[in-house]
Backbone as a printed PyTorch tensor [residue, N CA C, xyz], in Angstrom:
tensor([[[  0.8540,  -1.1660,   0.0000],
         [  0.0000,   0.0000,   0.0000],
         [  0.9030,   1.2320,   0.0000]],

        [[  0.5950,   2.1810,  -0.8720],
         [  1.3820,   3.4090,  -0.9160],
         [  1.0160,   4.3100,   0.2630]],

        [[  1.8510,   5.3280,   0.4850],
         [  1.5570,   6.2590,   1.5740],
         [  0.2490,   6.9980,   1.3120]],

        [[  0.0010,   7.3880,   0.0770],
         [ -1.2530,   8.0850,  -0.2390],
         [ -2.4520,   7.1730,  -0.0010]],

        [[ -2.3650,   5.9250,  -0.4240],
         [ -3.4680,   4.9900,  -0.1840],
         [ -3.7040,   4.7920,   1.3050]],

        [[ -2.6320,   4.6360,   2.0740],
         [ -2.7620,   4.4630,   3.5230],
         [ -3.3550,   5.7160,   4.1690]],

        [[ -2.9370,   6.8820,   3.7100],
         [ -3.4520,   8.1480,   4.2360],
         [ -4.9540,   8.2750,   3.9560]],

        [[ -5.3570,   7.9830,   2.7280],
         [ -6.7790,   8.0830,   2.3720],
         [ -7.6200,   7.0690,   3.1360]],

        [[ -7.1010,   5.8620,   3.3180],
         [ -7.8060,   4.8540,   4.1150],
         [ -7.9500,   5.3370,   5.5580]],

        [[ -6.8790,   5.8990,   6.1030],
         [ -6.9080,   6.4110,   7.4760],
         [ -7.9590,   7.5080,   7.6200]],

        [[ -7.9770,   8.4530,   6.6860],
         [ -8.9850,   9.5240,   6.7370],
         [-10.3990,   8.9620,   6.6230]],

        [[-10.5680,   7.9950,   5.7390],
         [-11.8840,   7.3900,   5.5240],
         [-12.4250,   6.7580,   6.7980]],

        [[-11.5420,   6.2550,   7.6180],
         [-11.9560,   5.6230,   8.8740],
         [-12.0290,   6.6390,  10.0150]],

        [[-10.9590,   7.4230,  10.1870],
         [-10.8450,   8.2460,  11.3910],
         [-11.7960,   9.4300,  11.4330]],

        [[-12.0600,  10.0700,  10.3160],
         [-12.9340,  11.2560,  10.3450],
         [-14.3660,  10.8790,  10.7350]],

        [[-14.9960,   9.9030,  10.0920],
         [-16.3500,   9.5340,  10.5290],
         [-16.4010,   9.0060,  11.9640]],

        [[-15.3760,   8.2620,  12.3680],
         [-15.3430,   7.7530,  13.7410],
         [-15.2410,   8.9100,  14.7260]],

        [[-14.4040,   9.8950,  14.4260],
         [-14.2680,  11.0600,  15.3120],
         [-15.5910,  11.8070,  15.4320]],

        [[-16.2910,  11.9770,  14.3240],
         [-17.5830,  12.6810,  14.3590],
         [-18.6110,  11.8610,  15.1370]],

        [[-18.6620,  10.5570,  14.8860],
         [-19.5880,   9.6970,  15.6170],
         [-19.3140,   9.7610,  17.1170]],

        [[-18.0450,   9.5870,  17.4980],
         [-17.6940,   9.6380,  18.9100],
         [-17.9250,  11.0230,  19.5040]],

        [[-17.6140,  12.0470,  18.7260],
         [-17.8440,  13.4150,  19.1920],
         [-19.2970,  13.6540,  19.5380]],

        [[-20.1760,  13.1420,  18.6900],
         [-21.6150,  13.2580,  18.9700],
         [-21.9640,  12.5090,  20.2480]],

        [[-21.4400,  11.2950,  20.3960],
         [-21.7210,  10.4820,  21.5970],
         [-21.1350,  11.1000,  22.8670]],

        [[-20.0230,  11.8210,  22.7130],
         [-19.3720,  12.4610,  23.8570],
         [-19.9660,  13.8250,  24.1930]],

        [[-20.9200,  14.2830,  23.3810],
         [-21.5810,  15.5550,  23.6590],
         [-20.8810,  16.7790,  23.1030]],

        [[-19.9380,  16.5730,  22.1870],
         [-19.2920,  17.7290,  21.5630],
         [-20.2590,  18.3700,  20.5790]],

        [[-20.2530,  19.6750,  20.5270],
         [-21.2790,  20.3940,  19.7780],
         [-20.8590,  20.6870,  18.3340]],

        [[-19.6450,  21.1430,  18.1270],
         [-19.2200,  21.5920,  16.7990],
         [-18.6000,  20.4240,  16.0210]],

        [[-19.4590,  19.6100,  15.4370],
         [-18.9920,  18.4030,  14.7570],
         [-18.2860,  18.7160,  13.4440]],

        [[-18.6450,  19.8120,  12.7980],
         [-17.9610,  20.2060,  11.5630],
         [-16.4970,  20.5490,  11.8810]],

        [[-16.3160,  21.3050,  12.9640],
         [-14.9470,  21.6270,  13.3860],
         [-14.1950,  20.3550,  13.7740]],

        [[-14.8590,  19.4560,  14.4580],
         [-14.2330,  18.1990,  14.8620],
         [-13.7750,  17.4130,  13.6370]],

        [[-14.5760,  17.3770,  12.5950],
         [-14.1860,  16.6790,  11.3680],
         [-12.9410,  17.3180,  10.7600]],

        [[-12.8930,  18.6410,  10.7300],
         [-11.7190,  19.3290,  10.1960],
         [-10.4800,  19.0830,  11.0580]],

        [[-10.6670,  19.0540,  12.3680],
         [ -9.5560,  18.7690,  13.2760],
         [ -9.0750,  17.3310,  13.0830]],

        [[ -9.9780,  16.4030,  12.8520],
         [ -9.5880,  15.0130,  12.5950],
         [ -8.7250,  14.9280,  11.3300]],

        [[ -9.1090,  15.6540,  10.2930],
         [ -8.3020,  15.6900,   9.0650],
         [ -6.9280,  16.2890,   9.3650]],

        [[ -6.9100,  17.3850,  10.1040],
         [ -5.6450,  18.0490,  10.4280],
         [ -4.7460,  17.1470,  11.2790]],

        [[ -5.3200,  16.4990,  12.2800],
         [ -4.5340,  15.6360,  13.1630],
         [ -3.9150,  14.4850,  12.3730]],

        [[ -4.6910,  13.8760,  11.5180],
         [ -4.1830,  12.7740,  10.7010],
         [ -3.1200,  13.2670,   9.7200]],

        [[ -3.3470,  14.4370,   9.1510],
         [ -2.3730,  15.0080,   8.2150],
         [ -1.0370,  15.2850,   8.9090]],

        [[ -1.0970,  15.6750,  10.1700],
         [  0.1310,  15.9470,  10.9270],
         [  0.8730,  14.6700,  11.3220]],

        [[  0.1440,  13.6390,  11.6910],
         [  0.7940,  12.4480,  12.2410],
         [  1.0760,  11.3500,  11.2200]],

        [[  0.3230,  11.2940,  10.1690],
         [  0.4540,  10.1710,   9.2300],
         [  1.8360,  10.0620,   8.5930]],

        [[  2.4480,  11.1630,   8.1670],
         [  3.7950,  11.0150,   7.5730],
         [  4.7890,  10.3640,   8.5380]],

        [[  4.7630,  10.7580,   9.8140],
         [  5.6470,  10.1400,  10.8040],
         [  5.3290,   8.6550,  10.9430]],

        [[  4.0650,   8.3250,  11.0770],
         [  3.6780,   6.9300,  11.2940],
         [  4.0940,   6.0650,  10.1080]],

        [[  3.8610,   6.5420,   8.9120],
         [  4.1950,   5.7540,   7.7290],
         [  5.7070,   5.5910,   7.6120]],

        [[  6.4370,   6.6860,   7.8050],
         [  7.9040,   6.6270,   7.7380],
         [  8.4550,   5.6680,   8.7850]],

        [[  7.9880,   5.7900,  10.0110],
         [  8.4900,   4.9340,  11.0910],
         [  8.1810,   3.4640,  10.8130]],

        [[  6.9890,   3.1830,  10.3340],
         [  6.6120,   1.7960,  10.0340],
         [  7.5030,   1.2050,   8.9460]],

        [[  7.9120,   2.0440,   8.0110],
         [  8.7500,   1.5720,   6.9100],
         [ 10.2380,   1.5710,   7.2430]],

        [[ 10.6520,   2.3150,   8.2740],
         [ 12.0800,   2.5340,   8.5220],
         [ 12.6540,   1.8190,   9.7320]],

        [[ 11.8830,   1.5790,  10.7450],
         [ 12.4130,   1.0530,  12.0020],
         [ 12.4980,  -0.4670,  11.9750]],

        [[ 13.2960,  -0.9990,  11.0970],
         [ 13.3620,  -2.4450,  10.9190],
         [ 14.1690,  -3.1590,  11.9930]],

        [[ 14.9320,  -2.4160,  12.7930],
         [ 15.6860,  -3.0490,  13.8760],
         [ 14.7550,  -3.5250,  14.9910]],

        [[ 13.5600,  -2.9730,  15.0340],
         [ 12.5760,  -3.3380,  16.0580],
         [ 11.6640,  -4.4240,  15.5050]],

        [[ 11.0990,  -5.2190,  16.3940],
         [ 10.1090,  -6.2040,  15.9480],
         [  8.8690,  -5.4600,  15.4560]],

        [[  8.0760,  -6.1540,  14.6470],
         [  6.8660,  -5.5280,  14.1280],
         [  5.9670,  -5.0550,  15.2690]],

        [[  5.7810,  -5.8910,  16.2870],
         [  4.8900,  -5.5410,  17.3960],
         [  5.4000,  -4.3310,  18.1670]],

        [[  6.7080,  -4.2730,  18.4230],
         [  7.2790,  -3.1240,  19.1390],
         [  7.1200,  -1.8520,  18.3230]],

        [[  7.4250,  -1.9550,  17.0470],
         [  7.2850,  -0.8070,  16.1450],
         [  5.8500,  -0.3150,  16.1370]],

        [[  4.9140,  -1.2270,  15.9580],
         [  3.4960,  -0.8430,  15.8960],
         [  3.0410,  -0.2070,  17.2020]],

        [[  3.4390,  -0.7690,  18.3250],
         [  3.0160,  -0.2340,  19.6240],
         [  3.5360,   1.1780,  19.8380]],

        [[  4.8120,   1.3900,  19.5850],
         [  5.3950,   2.7200,  19.7970],
         [  4.7730,   3.7450,  18.8560]],

        [[  4.6260,   3.3810,  17.6060],
         [  4.0510,   4.3070,  16.6250],
         [  2.6160,   4.6530,  17.0020]],

        [[  1.8010,   3.6560,  17.2930],
         [  0.3890,   3.9180,  17.5890],
         [  0.2120,   4.7080,  18.8800]],

        [[  1.0210,   4.4300,  19.8890],
         [  0.9410,   5.2050,  21.1350],
         [  1.3250,   6.6560,  20.8690]],

        [[  2.4090,   6.8670,  20.1190],
         [  2.8500,   8.2340,  19.8170],
         [  1.7990,   8.9870,  19.0030]],

        [[  1.2360,   8.3330,  18.0070],
         [  0.2310,   8.9740,  17.1590],
         [ -1.0380,   9.2760,  17.9580]],

        [[ -1.4930,   8.3160,  18.7580],
         [ -2.7020,   8.5410,  19.5680],
         [ -2.4770,   9.6910,  20.5480]],

        [[ -1.2990,   9.7670,  21.1490],
         [ -1.0060,  10.8640,  22.0780],
         [ -0.9820,  12.2030,  21.3500]],

        [[ -0.3250,  12.2480,  20.2080],
         [ -0.2530,  13.4960,  19.4450],
         [ -1.6370,  13.9400,  18.9740]],

        [[ -2.4140,  13.0020,  18.4620],
         [ -3.7470,  13.3690,  17.9800],
         [ -4.6700,  13.7340,  19.1350]],

        [[ -4.5090,  13.1010,  20.2820],
         [ -5.2880,  13.4980,  21.4650],
         [ -4.9780,  14.9420,  21.8310]],

        [[ -3.7070,  15.3070,  21.7690],
         [ -3.3140,  16.6920,  22.0660],
         [ -3.9350,  17.6630,  21.0620]],

        [[ -3.9550,  17.2810,  19.7890],
         [ -4.5690,  18.1330,  18.7670],
         [ -6.0640,  18.2900,  19.0480]],

        [[ -6.7480,  17.1980,  19.3470],
         [ -8.1830,  17.2850,  19.6750],
         [ -8.4110,  18.1890,  20.8800]],

        [[ -7.5670,  18.0660,  21.8740],
         [ -7.7160,  18.8670,  23.1000],
         [ -7.4970,  20.3530,  22.8170]],

        [[ -6.4730,  20.6640,  22.0440],
         [ -6.1210,  22.0590,  21.7880],
         [ -7.0280,  22.7370,  20.7580]],

        [[ -7.5410,  21.9730,  19.8100],
         [ -8.2630,  22.5830,  18.6930],
         [ -9.7830,  22.4840,  18.8030]],

        [[-10.2640,  21.7940,  19.8160],
         [-11.7190,  21.7080,  20.0250],
         [-12.0150,  22.0580,  21.4700]],

        [[-13.2410,  21.9940,  21.8230],
         [-13.6280,  22.2380,  23.2140],
         [-13.6960,  20.9280,  24.0100]],

        [[-13.0130,  19.9130,  23.5140],
         [-13.0250,  18.6030,  24.1770],
         [-12.2460,  18.6710,  25.4900]],

        [[-12.7640,  17.9700,  26.4890],
         [-12.0190,  17.8190,  27.7370],
         [-10.8370,  16.8870,  27.4660]],

        [[ -9.9490,  16.7800,  28.4280],
         [ -8.8050,  15.8720,  28.2720],
         [ -9.2930,  14.4410,  28.0520]],

        [[-10.2730,  14.0170,  28.8350],
         [-10.8050,  12.6600,  28.7000],
         [-11.4230,  12.4520,  27.3200]],

        [[-12.2200,  13.4100,  26.8530],
         [-12.8320,  13.2930,  25.5320],
         [-11.7690,  13.2390,  24.4410]],

        [[-10.7380,  14.0720,  24.5770],
         [ -9.6700,  14.1110,  23.5790],
         [ -8.9140,  12.7900,  23.5260]],

        [[ -8.6490,  12.2100,  24.6800],
         [ -7.9490,  10.9210,  24.7170],
         [ -8.8210,   9.8250,  24.1120]],

        [[-10.1110,   9.8310,  24.4320],
         [-11.0260,   8.8500,  23.8300],
         [-10.9950,   8.9840,  22.3120]],

        [[-11.0650,  10.2040,  21.8070],
         [-11.0300,  10.4310,  20.3620],
         [ -9.7090,   9.9530,  19.7590]],

        [[ -8.6000,  10.3390,  20.3670],
         [ -7.2920,   9.9850,  19.8260],
         [ -7.0310,   8.4870,  19.8280]],

        [[ -7.3700,   7.8390,  20.9220],
         [ -7.1140,   6.4020,  21.0360],
         [ -8.0820,   5.5950,  20.1650]],

        [[ -9.3630,   5.9120,  20.2400],
         [-10.3620,   5.1230,  19.5100],
         [-10.1990,   5.2480,  17.9920]],

        [[-10.0020,   6.4640,  17.4980],
         [ -9.8700,   6.6210,  16.0460],
         [ -8.6410,   5.8810,  15.5310]],

        [[ -7.5410,   5.9720,  16.2670],
         [ -6.3220,   5.2990,  15.8170],
         [ -6.3990,   3.7930,  15.9690]],

        [[ -7.0150,   3.3220,  17.0270],
         [ -7.1590,   1.8730,  17.1890],
         [ -7.9970,   1.2890,  16.0530]],

        [[ -9.0910,   1.9540,  15.7240],
         [ -9.9450,   1.4350,  14.6500],
         [ -9.2400,   1.4670,  13.3020]],

        [[ -8.5250,   2.5490,  13.0070],
         [ -7.8380,   2.5940,  11.7140],
         [ -6.6750,   1.5990,  11.6700]],

        [[ -6.0000,   1.3920,  12.7900],
         [ -4.9180,   0.4060,  12.8510],
         [ -5.4580,  -0.9950,  12.5540]],

        [[ -6.5230,  -1.3710,  13.2370],
         [ -7.0670,  -2.7200,  13.0380],
         [ -7.7280,  -2.8770,  11.6680]],

        [[ -8.2940,  -1.8090,  11.1420],
         [ -8.8410,  -1.8730,   9.7800],
         [ -7.7110,  -2.0770,   8.7750]],

        [[ -6.5890,  -1.4070,   9.0060],
         [ -5.4320,  -1.6000,   8.1300],
         [ -4.9080,  -3.0240,   8.1930]],

        [[ -4.8620,  -3.5850,   9.3970],
         [ -4.4510,  -4.9920,   9.5280],
         [ -5.4060,  -5.9090,   8.7830]],

        [[ -6.6930,  -5.6810,   8.9620],
         [ -7.6920,  -6.5220,   8.2980],
         [ -7.5750,  -6.4010,   6.7830]],

        [[ -7.4470,  -5.1900,   6.2870],
         [ -7.3220,  -4.9920,   4.8430],
         [ -6.0470,  -5.6410,   4.3240]],

        [[ -4.9560,  -5.4950,   5.0710],
         [ -3.7070,  -6.1460,   4.6690],
         [ -3.8560,  -7.6560,   4.5930]],

        [[ -4.5730,  -8.2340,   5.5470],
         [ -4.8160,  -9.6690,   5.5230],
         [ -5.6540, -10.0910,   4.3360]],

        [[ -6.6680,  -9.3150,   4.0220],
         [ -7.5200,  -9.6220,   2.8660],
         [ -6.7120,  -9.5160,   1.5850]],

        [[ -5.9120,  -8.4580,   1.4490],
         [ -5.1120,  -8.2970,   0.2380],
         [ -4.0980,  -9.4200,   0.0950]],

        [[ -3.4960,  -9.8440,   1.2060],
         [ -2.5580, -10.9620,   1.1580],
         [ -3.2780, -12.2280,   0.7020]],

        [[ -4.4610, -12.4870,   1.2450],
         [ -5.2230, -13.6790,   0.9180],
         [ -5.6040, -13.6780,  -0.5590]],

        [[ -6.0400, -12.5250,  -1.0730],
         [ -6.4280, -12.4120,  -2.4710],
         [ -5.2000, -12.5940,  -3.3770]],

        [[ -4.0720, -12.0080,  -2.9930],
         [ -2.8690, -12.0620,  -3.8210],
         [ -2.2970, -13.4860,  -3.9290]],

        [[ -2.5000, -14.2960,  -2.9020],
         [ -1.9080, -15.6350,  -2.9570],
         [ -2.7410, -16.6060,  -3.7930]],

        [[ -3.8870, -16.1770,  -4.2420],
         [ -4.5780, -17.0130,  -5.1840],
         [ -5.8970, -17.4470,  -4.7840]]])
């Protein structure tokens, strides 16, 4: 998967999830939340993609854990600073959106591998 494909897949998952969760968490300005979700992903995705492709000295699991924790923390900070979300709401948004996109990427990778092998 190219970086652009991974970025578009991430946006496709994280923006609607952020808006859905924002509504459930009682956040009022969902349009702003959607824009912040795009901005947060745009800021963190290049680092995540580069690190996933470059840190080969680490095991896959270690690499994935460090990258996802760093990205979730950074995006939580963006949600906190750019919206009226409380710290708890921002962390829920940052962790949940990234967890869902991470596992969706794993699932898609598994499907593509299965299809490619015949």
